N, C-alpha and C positions, 0 to 999 in steps of 0.2 A: 295237544288237546285231543282227547279220545272222541271219536265220532260214534254213531250208533252201532257200528260193526266192530268196535274195539280197536280199530287202526288209528294211528296218529294222522290227523288231518293236516295237509299242507295246502296253502292257498286260501282264498276268501270263502266265507260261509255261503251256503246256497239255501234256497227255500226248501223246507221240509227236513233239513239236516237237524239231527238231535245232538245237543251238548248235554253232558252231565255236570251239573254245578254242585260243588261240595257245600253242605250246609254247616252251620255253626256246631251242630252236634255230631259232626263227622259222617253223616249220611250223604247220599247223593240224590238229586232230583233231576229228572229228564226235562229239558226245555227244548221245544221244537222251534226252528226259525219259521215265523209266520209272515214276516215282512222285511223288506229291505228298502230303506229310504236314503236318498241322496240329498245332501245340503248343497244347493247350487252355488251358494256364496263361497264356500271354502272347498268345494269339490270333494267332500268327505262323505262316505256312505256308512250307514249304521244298520245293524240287524236288530229286529224286534223278535224276542223269543217268548214263548208261552209254555207254562207248565199247567196241564189240565188238572183241575181239582179232582182228587181221589175221594173215596167214600168218607174219610174222616176230615176232609178239608172243606172249608166254607166256599171258597171261590178260586178261580184260576189266578195264577201269578204271572206277571210279565217282567222281563228284564230287557235292557238295551245294552248292546255291545258294539264294538267296532267290528269290521268284517273279519278280523282274526279271532274273534271270540273273547276279547278282553272286555270285562265290565267297564262301563263308563264311570269315571270317578266324579264327574260333575253331575250331581243329582238334578240340578235345575235343567240342564241340557237333556238329560235322560228323560225327565218328565215331559219336556217340550216335544221331544221326538215321539214318545209314547202317545201323547195327546193327539199329535198330528196323524199318527198311524190309526188310532181309534176312530177319528173323524173320517178318514179315508175309507176305512173298513166298513163303517156304518153307511156311508154314501154308496159304496159299491154294493152292499147288501140290499139297499133300497132299489138300486137300478136293476139288480138281478130279479128281485121279487115283484117289481112294479109292472113288468110287461106281460103278466099272465092274466 
């Protein structure tokens, strides 16, 4: 899997790392790791990646992968992980802005 510097990555994904995901039309979109969540029940960690909306795109896109960068096949699980991440991110944003 190529990282943002073109080298093949070995080992788990890290925050701020960029993966290029191939689209159906053969292009590539950069997705940055914005969060890593661990499921305490099965001790599995997942990465949440975001593609920032460009000028011609309506909104940012999110994907969920395992720590090796493989897209999750279970869409319901991926949505659950994304929902948890978004709630956590919203709460963290409120805490950062609330103390001023």
